[in-house]
Every structure is written in structure tokens, then in C-alpha cells.
N, CA, C and O atoms as a GROMACS GRO file, in nm:
protein
  544
    1MET      N    1  -1.971  -5.039   5.868
    1MET     CA    2  -2.046  -5.005   5.735
    1MET      C    3  -1.918  -4.978   5.635
    1MET      O    4  -1.837  -4.898   5.682
    2HIS      N    5  -1.892  -5.019   5.534
    2HIS     CA    6  -1.793  -4.968   5.445
    2HIS      C    7  -1.825  -4.872   5.320
    2HIS      O    8  -1.849  -4.899   5.202
    3LYS      N    9  -1.818  -4.762   5.384
    3LYS     CA   10  -1.907  -4.679   5.310
    3LYS      C   11  -1.794  -4.598   5.197
    3LYS      O   12  -1.833  -4.520   5.110
    4ASN      N   13  -1.654  -4.634   5.219
    4ASN     CA   14  -1.543  -4.566   5.111
    4ASN      C   15  -1.559  -4.656   5.020
    4ASN      O   16  -1.558  -4.615   4.904
    5LEU      N   17  -1.575  -4.773   5.039
    5LEU     CA   18  -1.546  -4.896   4.927
    5LEU      C   19  -1.703  -4.886   4.846
    5LEU      O   20  -1.720  -4.904   4.725
    6SER      N   21  -1.777  -4.863   4.916
    6SER     CA   22  -1.913  -4.850   4.861
    6SER      C   23  -1.921  -4.725   4.767
    6SER      O   24  -1.962  -4.729   4.651
    7ARG      N   25  -1.879  -4.621   4.830
    7ARG     CA   26  -1.874  -4.480   4.727
    7ARG      C   27  -1.793  -4.530   4.594
    7ARG      O   28  -1.849  -4.524   4.484
    8ALA      N   29  -1.674  -4.573   4.606
    8ALA     CA   30  -1.576  -4.611   4.491
    8ALA      C   31  -1.632  -4.739   4.392
    8ALA      O   32  -1.579  -4.750   4.281
    9VAL      N   33  -1.736  -4.834   4.431
    9VAL     CA   34  -1.783  -4.904   4.358
    9VAL      C   35  -1.873  -4.865   4.287
    9VAL      O   36  -1.896  -4.914   4.176
   10LYS      N   37  -1.951  -4.751   4.350
   10LYS     CA   38  -2.037  -4.680   4.287
   10LYS      C   39  -2.013  -4.570   4.215
   10LYS      O   40  -2.103  -4.516   4.151
   11LYS      N   41  -1.880  -4.522   4.218
   11LYS     CA   42  -1.828  -4.442   4.098
   11LYS      C   43  -1.771  -4.470   3.970
   11LYS      O   44  -1.731  -4.393   3.882
   12LEU      N   45  -1.776  -4.626   3.977
   12LEU     CA   46  -1.726  -4.680   3.847
   12LEU      C   47  -1.843  -4.652   3.742
   12LEU      O   48  -1.965  -4.658   3.754
   13PRO      N   49  -1.763  -4.619   3.641
   13PRO     CA   50  -1.879  -4.594   3.538
   13PRO      C   51  -1.971  -4.706   3.461
   13PRO      O   52  -2.077  -4.693   3.400
   14GLU      N   53  -1.892  -4.818   3.487
   14GLU     CA   54  -1.987  -4.946   3.457
   14GLU      C   55  -2.131  -4.999   3.532
   14GLU      O   56  -2.118  -4.971   3.651
   15SER      N   57  -2.226  -5.045   3.515
   15SER     CA   58  -2.324  -5.072   3.545
   15SER      C   59  -2.300  -5.198   3.631
   15SER      O   60  -2.210  -5.276   3.601
   16GLN      N   61  -2.381  -5.220   3.740
   16GLN     CA   62  -2.388  -5.343   3.833
   16GLN      C   63  -2.347  -5.502   3.741
   16GLN      O   64  -2.276  -5.598   3.767
   17ILE      N   65  -2.426  -5.468   3.635
   17ILE     CA   66  -2.412  -5.599   3.579
   17ILE      C   67  -2.283  -5.614   3.498
   17ILE      O   68  -2.239  -5.726   3.471
   18GLU      N   69  -2.224  -5.505   3.460
   18GLU     CA   70  -2.080  -5.506   3.388
   18GLU      C   71  -1.987  -5.531   3.476
   18GLU      O   72  -1.888  -5.598   3.448
   19ILE      N   73  -2.009  -5.475   3.603
   19ILE     CA   74  -1.902  -5.509   3.713
   19ILE      C   75  -1.917  -5.647   3.737
   19ILE      O   76  -1.813  -5.712   3.751
   20SER      N   77  -2.027  -5.707   3.744
   20SER     CA   78  -2.026  -5.823   3.799
   20SER      C   79  -1.956  -5.942   3.690
   20SER      O   80  -1.904  -6.045   3.733
   21ARG      N   81  -1.963  -5.912   3.570
   21ARG     CA   82  -1.925  -5.985   3.459
   21ARG      C   83  -1.780  -5.956   3.443
   21ARG      O   84  -1.706  -6.038   3.388
   22ILE      N   85  -1.735  -5.839   3.491
   22ILE     CA   86  -1.579  -5.832   3.444
   22ILE      C   87  -1.515  -5.886   3.544
   22ILE      O   88  -1.409  -5.942   3.517
   23THR      N   89  -1.567  -5.885   3.694
   23THR     CA   90  -1.484  -5.938   3.790
   23THR      C   91  -1.513  -6.046   3.870
   23THR      O   92  -1.459  -6.086   3.973
   24GLY      N   93  -1.646  -6.108   3.780
   24GLY     CA   94  -1.696  -6.231   3.851
   24GLY      C   95  -1.739  -6.271   3.987
   24GLY      O   96  -1.744  -6.379   4.045
   25VAL      N   97  -1.770  -6.133   4.024
   25VAL     CA   98  -1.842  -6.115   4.160
   25VAL      C   99  -2.015  -6.118   4.138
   25VAL      O  100  -2.072  -6.026   4.077
   26ASN      N  101  -2.083  -6.227   4.192
   26ASN     CA  102  -2.204  -6.221   4.187
   26ASN      C  103  -2.282  -6.095   4.199
   26ASN      O  104  -2.263  -6.020   4.294
   27GLN      N  105  -2.365  -6.072   4.112
   27GLN     CA  106  -2.467  -5.931   4.120
   27GLN      C  107  -2.524  -5.937   4.279
   27GLN      O  108  -2.536  -5.823   4.325
   28SER      N  109  -2.557  -6.034   4.365
   28SER     CA  110  -2.607  -6.020   4.505
   28SER      C  111  -2.508  -5.990   4.600
   28SER      O  112  -2.530  -5.920   4.699
   29THR      N  113  -2.375  -6.054   4.566
   29THR     CA  114  -2.262  -6.007   4.649
   29THR      C  115  -2.230  -5.871   4.610
   29THR      O  116  -2.240  -5.794   4.706
   30LEU      N  117  -2.193  -5.811   4.492
   30LEU     CA  118  -2.192  -5.686   4.456
   30LEU      C  119  -2.288  -5.582   4.483
   30LEU      O  120  -2.242  -5.468   4.485
   31SER      N  121  -2.442  -5.598   4.510
   31SER     CA  122  -2.537  -5.524   4.547
   31SER      C  123  -2.482  -5.507   4.720
   31SER      O  124  -2.490  -5.393   4.764
   32ARG      N  125  -2.439  -5.592   4.795
   32ARG     CA  126  -2.430  -5.599   4.946
   32ARG      C  127  -2.313  -5.507   4.960
   32ARG      O  128  -2.311  -5.426   5.053
   33VAL      N  129  -2.211  -5.515   4.868
   33VAL     CA  130  -2.084  -5.413   4.857
   33VAL      C  131  -2.125  -5.265   4.837
   33VAL      O  132  -2.084  -5.163   4.892
   34ARG      N  133  -2.222  -5.285   4.740
   34ARG     CA  134  -2.270  -5.135   4.735
   34ARG      C  135  -2.346  -5.068   4.834
   34ARG      O  136  -2.357  -4.946   4.838
   35SER      N  137  -2.401  -5.152   4.917
   35SER     CA  138  -2.457  -5.090   5.032
   35SER      C  139  -2.391  -5.085   5.144
   35SER      O  140  -2.452  -5.056   5.247
   36GLY      N  141  -2.291  -5.105   5.148
   36GLY     CA  142  -2.173  -5.100   5.278
   36GLY      C  143  -2.136  -5.233   5.374
   36GLY      O  144  -2.097  -5.229   5.491
   37THR      N  145  -2.157  -5.334   5.304
   37THR     CA  146  -2.139  -5.452   5.357
   37THR      C  147  -1.985  -5.489   5.359
   37THR      O  148  -1.922  -5.434   5.268
   38ARG      N  149  -1.928  -5.552   5.423
   38ARG     CA  150  -1.782  -5.576   5.430
   38ARG      C  151  -1.762  -5.662   5.353
   38ARG      O  152  -1.825  -5.763   5.384
   39PRO      N  153  -1.672  -5.680   5.219
   39PRO     CA  154  -1.661  -5.792   5.176
   39PRO      C  155  -1.571  -5.914   5.202
   39PRO      O  156  -1.507  -5.910   5.308
   40SER      N  157  -1.556  -6.013   5.130
   40SER     CA  158  -1.462  -6.114   5.179
   40SER      C  159  -1.326  -6.066   5.122
   40SER      O  160  -1.300  -5.959   5.068
   41GLU      N  161  -1.247  -6.171   5.147
   41GLU     CA  162  -1.113  -6.136   5.092
   41GLU      C  163  -1.116  -6.195   4.925
   41GLU      O  164  -1.052  -6.138   4.836
   42ASP      N  165  -1.189  -6.298   4.904
   42ASP     CA  166  -1.188  -6.342   4.782
   42ASP      C  167  -1.290  -6.246   4.686
   42ASP      O  168  -1.280  -6.239   4.563
   43THR      N  169  -1.381  -6.179   4.760
   43THR     CA  170  -1.490  -6.082   4.667
   43THR      C  171  -1.374  -5.965   4.641
   43THR      O  172  -1.337  -5.954   4.524
   44LEU      N  173  -1.309  -5.873   4.746
   44LEU     CA  174  -1.204  -5.791   4.752
   44LEU      C  175  -1.121  -5.812   4.649
   44LEU      O  176  -1.103  -5.728   4.561
   45SER      N  177  -1.063  -5.930   4.652
   45SER     CA  178  -0.936  -5.949   4.562
   45SER      C  179  -1.015  -5.933   4.397
   45SER      O  180  -0.981  -5.846   4.317
   46SER      N  181  -1.117  -6.030   4.371
   46SER     CA  182  -1.194  -6.032   4.248
   46SER      C  183  -1.181  -5.886   4.180
   46SER      O  184  -1.134  -5.860   4.069
   47LEU      N  185  -1.248  -5.778   4.298
   47LEU     CA  186  -1.290  -5.666   4.259
   47LEU      C  187  -1.187  -5.556   4.211
   47LEU      O  188  -1.211  -5.461   4.137
   48CYS      N  189  -1.072  -5.588   4.268
   48CYS     CA  190  -0.949  -5.516   4.306
   48CYS      C  191  -0.862  -5.562   4.142
   48CYS      O  192  -0.806  -5.479   4.070
   49SER      N  193  -0.868  -5.670   4.120
   49SER     CA  194  -0.796  -5.736   4.030
   49SER      C  195  -0.845  -5.774   3.904
   49SER      O  196  -0.758  -5.799   3.821
   50SER      N  197  -0.931  -5.782   3.879
   50SER     CA  198  -0.981  -5.828   3.770
   50SER      C  199  -0.987  -5.763   3.642
   50SER      O  200  -1.014  -5.825   3.539
   51TRP      N  201  -0.962  -5.632   3.646
   51TRP     CA  202  -0.958  -5.502   3.545
   51TRP      C  203  -0.861  -5.556   3.442
   51TRP      O  204  -0.769  -5.632   3.470
   52ALA      N  205  -0.889  -5.510   3.318
   52ALA     CA  206  -0.814  -5.500   3.192
   52ALA      C  207  -0.700  -5.446   3.230
   52ALA      O  208  -0.587  -5.489   3.208
   53PHE      N  209  -0.748  -5.302   3.315
   53PHE     CA  210  -0.614  -5.207   3.340
   53PHE      C  211  -0.628  -5.209   3.484
   53PHE      O  212  -0.716  -5.158   3.553
   54PRO      N  213  -0.519  -5.279   3.518
   54PRO     CA  214  -0.504  -5.278   3.682
   54PRO      C  215  -0.533  -5.195   3.800
   54PRO      O  216  -0.577  -5.226   3.911
   55ALA      N  217  -0.489  -5.055   3.739
   55ALA     CA  218  -0.510  -4.962   3.805
   55ALA      C  219  -0.670  -4.918   3.835
   55ALA      O  220  -0.701  -4.837   3.923
   56ARG      N  221  -0.744  -4.970   3.767
   56ARG     CA  222  -0.910  -4.957   3.783
   56ARG      C  223  -0.957  -4.989   3.927
   56ARG      O  224  -1.048  -4.940   3.994
   57GLY      N  225  -0.863  -5.091   3.956
   57GLY     CA  226  -0.878  -5.169   4.086
   57GLY      C  227  -0.861  -5.080   4.240
   57GLY      O  228  -0.922  -5.101   4.344
   58ILE      N  229  -0.765  -4.985   4.214
   58ILE     CA  230  -0.693  -4.920   4.335
   58ILE      C  231  -0.781  -4.841   4.400
   58ILE      O  232  -0.772  -4.844   4.523
   59PRO      N  233  -0.886  -4.753   4.341
   59PRO     CA  234  -0.969  -4.682   4.416
   59PRO      C  235  -1.041  -4.781   4.508
   59PRO      O  236  -1.068  -4.758   4.626
   60LEU      N  237  -1.071  -4.902   4.440
   60LEU     CA  238  -1.171  -4.985   4.544
   60LEU      C  239  -1.093  -5.050   4.665
   60LEU      O  240  -1.143  -5.063   4.777
   61LEU      N  241  -0.956  -5.092   4.631
   61LEU     CA  242  -0.892  -5.136   4.743
   61LEU      C  243  -0.857  -5.033   4.872
   61LEU      O  244  -0.856  -5.053   4.994
   62CYS      N  245  -0.829  -4.908   4.786
   62CYS     CA  246  -0.786  -4.799   4.893
   62CYS      C  247  -0.942  -4.744   4.956
   62CYS      O  248  -0.930  -4.677   5.058
   63GLY      N  249  -1.071  -4.765   4.911
   63GLY     CA  250  -1.178  -4.741   4.964
   63GLY      C  251  -1.201  -4.841   5.102
   63GLY      O  252  -1.260  -4.804   5.204
   64HIS      N  253  -1.145  -4.963   5.083
   64HIS     CA  254  -1.149  -5.086   5.174
   64HIS      C  255  -1.068  -5.070   5.284
   64HIS      O  256  -1.107  -5.087   5.399
   65LEU      N  257  -0.929  -5.030   5.246
   65LEU     CA  258  -0.822  -4.992   5.367
   65LEU      C  259  -0.878  -4.878   5.426
   65LEU      O  260  -0.862  -4.877   5.548
   66LYS      N  261  -0.917  -4.816   5.396
   66LYS     CA  262  -0.959  -4.675   5.455
   66LYS      C  263  -1.074  -4.722   5.559
   66LYS      O  264  -1.055  -4.710   5.680
   67ASP      N  265  -1.202  -4.780   5.503
   67ASP     CA  266  -1.291  -4.853   5.567
   67ASP      C  267  -1.248  -4.913   5.694
   67ASP      O  268  -1.300  -4.880   5.800
   68GLU      N  269  -1.140  -5.014   5.685
   68GLU     CA  270  -1.086  -5.084   5.772
   68GLU      C  271  -1.015  -5.030   5.885
   68GLU      O  272  -1.029  -5.076   5.999
   69VAL      N  273  -0.928  -4.918   5.851
   69VAL     CA  274  -0.885  -4.812   5.937
   69VAL      C  275  -0.986  -4.770   6.018
   69VAL      O  276  -0.980  -4.793   6.139
   70GLU      N  277  -1.085  -4.705   5.964
   70GLU     CA  278  -1.181  -4.636   6.034
   70GLU      C  279  -1.285  -4.738   6.124
   70GLU      O  280  -1.333  -4.690   6.226
   71ARG      N  281  -1.316  -4.865   6.090
   71ARG     CA  282  -1.364  -4.961   6.172
   71ARG      C  283  -1.298  -5.005   6.290
   71ARG      O  284  -1.351  -5.039   6.395
   72ALA      N  285  -1.143  -4.999   6.252
   72ALA     CA  286  -1.060  -5.032   6.402
   72ALA      C  287  -1.032  -4.922   6.490
   72ALA      O  288  -0.960  -4.926   6.589
   73GLY      N  289  -1.110  -4.797   6.433
   73GLY     CA  290  -1.096  -4.651   6.542
   73GLY      C  291  -0.994  -4.568   6.513
   73GLY      O  292  -0.991  -4.459   6.570
   74PHE      N  293  -0.907  -4.597   6.434
   74PHE     CA  294  -0.794  -4.509   6.414
   74PHE      C  295  -0.777  -4.382   6.302
   74PHE      O  296  -0.834  -4.380   6.193
   75GLU      N  297  -0.711  -4.305   6.339
   75GLU     CA  298  -0.682  -4.193   6.222
   75GLU      C  299  -0.583  -4.201   6.120
   75GLU      O  300  -0.489  -4.274   6.153
   76LEU      N  301  -0.573  -4.156   6.018
   76LEU     CA  302  -0.462  -4.182   5.930
   76LEU      C  303  -0.353  -4.095   5.975
   76LEU      O  304  -0.365  -3.996   6.047
   77HIS      N  305  -0.232  -4.150   5.917
   77HIS     CA  306  -0.075  -4.091   5.942
   77HIS      C  307  -0.005  -4.138   5.851
   77HIS      O  308  -0.026  -4.240   5.785
   78ASP      N  309   0.110  -4.040   5.842
   78ASP     CA  310   0.199  -4.064   5.726
   78ASP      C  311   0.313  -4.195   5.722
   78ASP      O  312   0.389  -4.225   5.814
   79VAL      N  313   0.305  -4.251   5.613
   79VAL     CA  314   0.438  -4.360   5.631
   79VAL      C  315   0.500  -4.406   5.475
   79VAL      O  316   0.440  -4.363   5.377
   80LYS      N  317   0.573  -4.459   5.461
   80LYS     CA  318   0.604  -4.510   5.323
   80LYS      C  319   0.577  -4.640   5.342
   80LYS      O  320   0.589  -4.705   5.446
   81ILE      N  321   0.529  -4.687   5.204
   81ILE     CA  322   0.488  -4.844   5.188
   81ILE      C  323   0.566  -4.855   5.068
   81ILE      O  324   0.584  -4.762   4.990
   82GLU      N  325   0.628  -5.010   5.052
   82GLU     CA  326   0.682  -5.059   4.945
   82GLU      C  327   0.661  -5.212   4.960
   82GLU      O  328   0.688  -5.273   5.063
   83PRO      N  329   0.607  -5.273   4.840
   83PRO     CA  330   0.591  -5.380   4.845
   83PRO      C  331   0.724  -5.498   4.834
   83PRO      O  332   0.814  -5.483   4.751
   84ASN      N  333   0.720  -5.585   4.907
   84ASN     CA  334   0.826  -5.693   4.915
   84ASN      C  335   0.823  -5.772   4.759
   84ASN      O  336   0.737  -5.856   4.734
   85LYS      N  337   0.915  -5.738   4.674
   85LYS     CA  338   0.904  -5.838   4.578
   85LYS      C  339   0.960  -5.978   4.557
   85LYS      O  340   0.978  -6.040   4.452
   86ASP      N  341   0.981  -6.010   4.677
   86ASP     CA  342   1.037  -6.147   4.688
   86ASP      C  343   0.905  -6.246   4.722
   86ASP      O  344   0.923  -6.365   4.746
   87ARG      N  345   0.805  -6.200   4.723
   87ARG     CA  346   0.698  -6.244   4.758
   87ARG      C  347   0.585  -6.233   4.652
   87ARG      O  348   0.561  -6.123   4.603
   88ASP      N  349   0.512  -6.349   4.613
   88ASP     CA  350   0.443  -6.368   4.502
   88ASP      C  351   0.331  -6.407   4.529
   88ASP      O  352   0.311  -6.526   4.506
   89HIS      N  353   0.213  -6.322   4.587
   89HIS     CA  354   0.093  -6.331   4.604
   89HIS      C  355  -0.004  -6.210   4.572
   89HIS      O  356   0.034  -6.101   4.530
   90ALA      N  357  -0.116  -6.242   4.596
   90ALA     CA  358  -0.210  -6.134   4.526
   90ALA      C  359  -0.189  -5.977   4.633
   90ALA      O  360  -0.174  -5.867   4.580
   91ALA      N  361  -0.191  -5.990   4.745
   91ALA     CA  362  -0.132  -5.840   4.818
   91ALA      C  363  -0.009  -5.805   4.779
   91ALA      O  364   0.012  -5.685   4.760
   92ALA      N  365   0.075  -5.882   4.762
   92ALA     CA  366   0.190  -5.793   4.672
   92ALA      C  367   0.171  -5.740   4.568
   92ALA      O  368   0.216  -5.628   4.545
   93ARG      N  369   0.087  -5.819   4.466
   93ARG     CA  370   0.074  -5.768   4.338
   93ARG      C  371  -0.019  -5.653   4.351
   93ARG      O  372  -0.019  -5.562   4.267
   94HIS      N  373  -0.104  -5.654   4.461
   94HIS     CA  374  -0.186  -5.533   4.464
   94HIS      C  375  -0.099  -5.419   4.512
   94HIS      O  376  -0.101  -5.311   4.452
   95LEU      N  377  -0.034  -5.436   4.601
   95LEU     CA  378   0.084  -5.326   4.642
   95LEU      C  379   0.184  -5.256   4.556
   95LEU      O  380   0.224  -5.141   4.570
   96ALA      N  381   0.224  -5.362   4.448
   96ALA     CA  382   0.298  -5.288   4.331
   96ALA      C  383   0.236  -5.223   4.250
   96ALA      O  384   0.287  -5.124   4.198
   97THR      N  385   0.098  -5.269   4.218
   97THR     CA  386   0.016  -5.202   4.126
   97THR      C  387  -0.027  -5.032   4.188
   97THR      O  388  -0.048  -4.933   4.117
   98ILE      N  389  -0.030  -5.038   4.328
   98ILE     CA  390  -0.061  -4.936   4.415
   98ILE      C  391   0.080  -4.810   4.394
   98ILE      O  392   0.084  -4.694   4.355
   99ALA      N  393   0.166  -4.895   4.437
   99ALA     CA  394   0.278  -4.824   4.422
   99ALA      C  395   0.336  -4.777   4.305
   99ALA      O  396   0.426  -4.695   4.324
  100ALA      N  397   0.313  -4.803   4.193
  100ALA     CA  398   0.325  -4.765   4.070
  100ALA      C  399   0.233  -4.639   4.033
  100ALA      O  400   0.268  -4.537   3.972
  101ALA      N  401   0.111  -4.671   4.083
  101ALA     CA  402   0.006  -4.557   4.051
  101ALA      C  403   0.047  -4.426   4.166
  101ALA      O  404   0.026  -4.306   4.146
  102MET      N  405   0.103  -4.481   4.277
  102MET     CA  406   0.140  -4.346   4.368
  102MET      C  407   0.207  -4.261   4.302
  102MET      O  408   0.164  -4.146   4.302
  103GLU      N  409   0.326  -4.290   4.230
  103GLU     CA  410   0.408  -4.202   4.175
  103GLU      C  411   0.360  -4.077   4.097
  103GLU      O  412   0.424  -3.974   4.075
  104ASN      N  413   0.248  -4.103   4.063
  104ASN     CA  414   0.166  -4.010   3.955
  104ASN      C  415   0.064  -3.911   4.046
  104ASN      O  416   0.043  -3.793   4.016
  105ASP      N  417   0.007  -3.976   4.157
  105ASP     CA  418  -0.116  -3.930   4.198
  105ASP      C  419  -0.089  -3.894   4.359
  105ASP      O  420  -0.107  -3.978   4.448
  106GLU      N  421  -0.039  -3.739   4.388
  106GLU     CA  422  -0.031  -3.729   4.520
  106GLU      C  423  -0.144  -3.771   4.610
  106GLU      O  424  -0.117  -3.824   4.718
  107ASP      N  425  -0.258  -3.752   4.578
  107ASP     CA  426  -0.369  -3.803   4.674
  107ASP      C  427  -0.392  -3.939   4.718
  107ASP      O  428  -0.424  -3.983   4.828
  108LEU      N  429  -0.365  -4.001   4.596
  108LEU     CA  430  -0.340  -4.176   4.599
  108LEU      C  431  -0.237  -4.206   4.719
  108LEU      O  432  -0.269  -4.276   4.815
  109ARG      N  433  -0.099  -4.142   4.704
  109ARG     CA  434  -0.008  -4.183   4.785
  109ARG      C  435  -0.024  -4.131   4.909
  109ARG      O  436   0.018  -4.208   4.996
  110ALA      N  437  -0.072  -4.023   4.955
  110ALA     CA  438  -0.121  -3.971   5.065
  110ALA      C  439  -0.178  -4.075   5.168
  110ALA      O  440  -0.129  -4.121   5.272
  111LEU      N  441  -0.322  -4.099   5.093
  111LEU     CA  442  -0.414  -4.226   5.155
  111LEU      C  443  -0.359  -4.319   5.194
  111LEU      O  444  -0.374  -4.361   5.309
  112VAL      N  445  -0.254  -4.394   5.073
  112VAL     CA  446  -0.218  -4.534   5.106
  112VAL      C  447  -0.083  -4.536   5.201
  112VAL      O  448  -0.046  -4.636   5.262
  113GLU      N  449  -0.022  -4.424   5.202
  113GLU     CA  450   0.063  -4.430   5.332
  113GLU      C  451   0.022  -4.414   5.439
  113GLU      O  452   0.084  -4.468   5.530
  114ASN      N  453  -0.086  -4.342   5.467
  114ASN     CA  454  -0.141  -4.298   5.598
  114ASN      C  455  -0.196  -4.448   5.635
  114ASN      O  456  -0.182  -4.495   5.748
  115VAL      N  457  -0.263  -4.521   5.526
  115VAL     CA  458  -0.356  -4.633   5.602
  115VAL      C  459  -0.235  -4.750   5.640
  115VAL      O  460  -0.242  -4.830   5.734
  116ALA      N  461  -0.131  -4.737   5.549
  116ALA     CA  462  -0.025  -4.854   5.613
  116ALA      C  463   0.060  -4.817   5.726
  116ALA      O  464   0.137  -4.889   5.790
  117LYS      N  465   0.034  -4.690   5.741
  117LYS     CA  466   0.081  -4.667   5.907
  117LYS      C  467   0.000  -4.696   6.015
  117LYS      O  468   0.042  -4.736   6.123
  118VAL      N  469  -0.120  -4.675   5.985
  118VAL     CA  470  -0.238  -4.757   6.084
  118VAL      C  471  -0.229  -4.876   6.092
  118VAL      O  472  -0.242  -4.929   6.202
  119ILE      N  473  -0.206  -4.944   5.988
  119ILE     CA  474  -0.214  -5.108   5.987
  119ILE      C  475  -0.060  -5.142   6.084
  119ILE      O  476  -0.064  -5.208   6.188
  120GLU      N  477   0.038  -5.097   6.038
  120GLU     CA  478   0.165  -5.132   6.074
  120GLU      C  479   0.147  -5.105   6.244
  120GLU      O  480   0.163  -5.203   6.317
  121ASN      N  481   0.125  -5.016   6.285
  121ASN     CA  482   0.099  -4.977   6.450
  121ASN      C  483   0.003  -5.032   6.521
  121ASN      O  484  -0.008  -5.012   6.642
  122THR      N  485  -0.093  -5.120   6.440
  122THR     CA  486  -0.193  -5.199   6.479
  122THR      C  487  -0.161  -5.307   6.498
  122THR      O  488  -0.208  -5.365   6.596
  123ILE      N  489  -0.067  -5.375   6.410
  123ILE     CA  490  -0.001  -5.483   6.405
  123ILE      C  491   0.107  -5.486   6.524
  123ILE      O  492   0.119  -5.586   6.594
  124ALA      N  493   0.186  -5.370   6.543
  124ALA     CA  494   0.249  -5.392   6.657
  124ALA      C  495   0.214  -5.360   6.771
  124ALA      O  496   0.291  -5.400   6.859
  125SER      N  497   0.097  -5.284   6.817
  125SER     CA  498   0.038  -5.279   6.932
  125SER      C  499   0.001  -5.395   6.974
  125SER      O  500   0.024  -5.426   7.091
  126LEU      N  501  -0.071  -5.494   6.878
  126LEU     CA  502  -0.114  -5.636   6.900
  126LEU      C  503   0.001  -5.730   6.928
  126LEU      O  504  -0.020  -5.823   7.006
  127GLU      N  505   0.094  -5.719   6.885
  127GLU     CA  506   0.211  -5.804   6.895
  127GLU      C  507   0.345  -5.721   6.947
  127GLU      O  508   0.440  -5.719   6.870
  128PRO      N  509   0.356  -5.653   7.072
  128PRO     CA  510   0.457  -5.608   7.073
  128PRO      C  511   0.612  -5.644   7.107
  128PRO      O  512   0.712  -5.573   7.118
  129ASP      N  513   0.592  -5.782   7.119
  129ASP     CA  514   0.740  -5.837   7.113
  129ASP      C  515   0.789  -5.900   6.992
  129ASP      O  516   0.894  -5.964   6.993
  130ARG      N  517   0.705  -5.880   6.866
  130ARG     CA  518   0.774  -5.916   6.726
  130ARG      C  519   0.793  -5.789   6.638
  130ARG      O  520   0.713  -5.697   6.654
  131THR      N  521   0.862  -5.781   6.573
  131THR     CA  522   0.880  -5.697   6.452
  131THR      C  523   0.816  -5.729   6.347
  131THR      O  524   0.837  -5.836   6.289
  132HIS      N  525   0.715  -5.627   6.299
  132HIS     CA  526   0.654  -5.656   6.206
  132HIS      C  527   0.667  -5.571   6.083
  132HIS      O  528   0.740  -5.476   6.111
  133SER      N  529   0.627  -5.566   5.963
  133SER     CA  530   0.626  -5.517   5.829
  133SER      C  531   0.517  -5.529   5.783
  133SER      O  532   0.468  -5.642   5.780
  134ILE      N  533   0.435  -5.405   5.726
  134ILE     CA  534   0.352  -5.440   5.638
  134ILE      C  535   0.396  -5.471   5.507
  134ILE      O  536   0.298  -5.491   5.436
  135ARG      N  537   0.520  -5.485   5.435
  135ARG     CA  538   0.582  -5.500   5.313
  135ARG      C  539   0.552  -5.643   5.272
  135ARG      O  540   0.578  -5.745   5.336
  136GLY      N  541   0.498  -5.631   5.163
  136GLY     CA  542   0.473  -5.753   5.081
  136GLY      C  543   0.377  -5.875   5.184
  136GLY      O  544   0.345  -5.984   5.136
   0.00000   0.00000   0.00000
């Protein structure tokens, strides 16, 4: 269950109808996300990147990342995260937005750094013969 993303969506001041209109995510899909269903990559991307003010999607993305870490059975630990500016895709843009917001928000910085370390460690443990980076 994606309780952290669900909680983040529920904290938005907009109604479900307004969120659907802003993000382009249909109301039935949004309802499932609000009830804790894991979103598809497209749904998550729309929820996180469709806002006029991009930082509005950061709590949603962080909620999803925290849910994924918990789903994998890991705990959060410290790490530094930096987007790779040479790559131009949605994940890199999301990371750049988060990195900018992290400069002014210690709690957000701690959460993202912890999630990033867990993801990096998980990838490294799955393929120990390759060097991995979560950058970009």
C-alpha cells in the first residue's frame, strides 16, 4: 500500500476534481492513488510534474519514493543526491526540481537523501558486478 503518496495527495488543498483537471489523471485513477494503490509511472509523472509551480509535486514524489523504499523492506539512510544535468528526461527534471527545493527545506533534504541511498544500495546489491549511480 502506498500510504505516504496517498497521504501527500490527500493533503493537497485542491479537490479531487481539481487535481484531476490540473494533472490530467482521471478521477478513478486518482481515487485509487488516494486509497493507497501504487501508481503507474505515467500517473506518477503526471501527478508530480503538471503543476504551474513545479515544487507542488515534490511531496507527492517523496511520498512515492518513501513507499517504494518501505515496500522493498528497507530503512532510510543518509546520502547525497545530484541530478545528472547531461540527461534530459522526466526523472532528471524531477530530481533537479527536488534538488533546488532541498536547498531551503532540511526535512525534504533528509528524506530525499535517505531514499536515494536506499535505492542506490538496492541497485548495487542486485548487480554487484556493475557500478551504479542514481544520478540523473
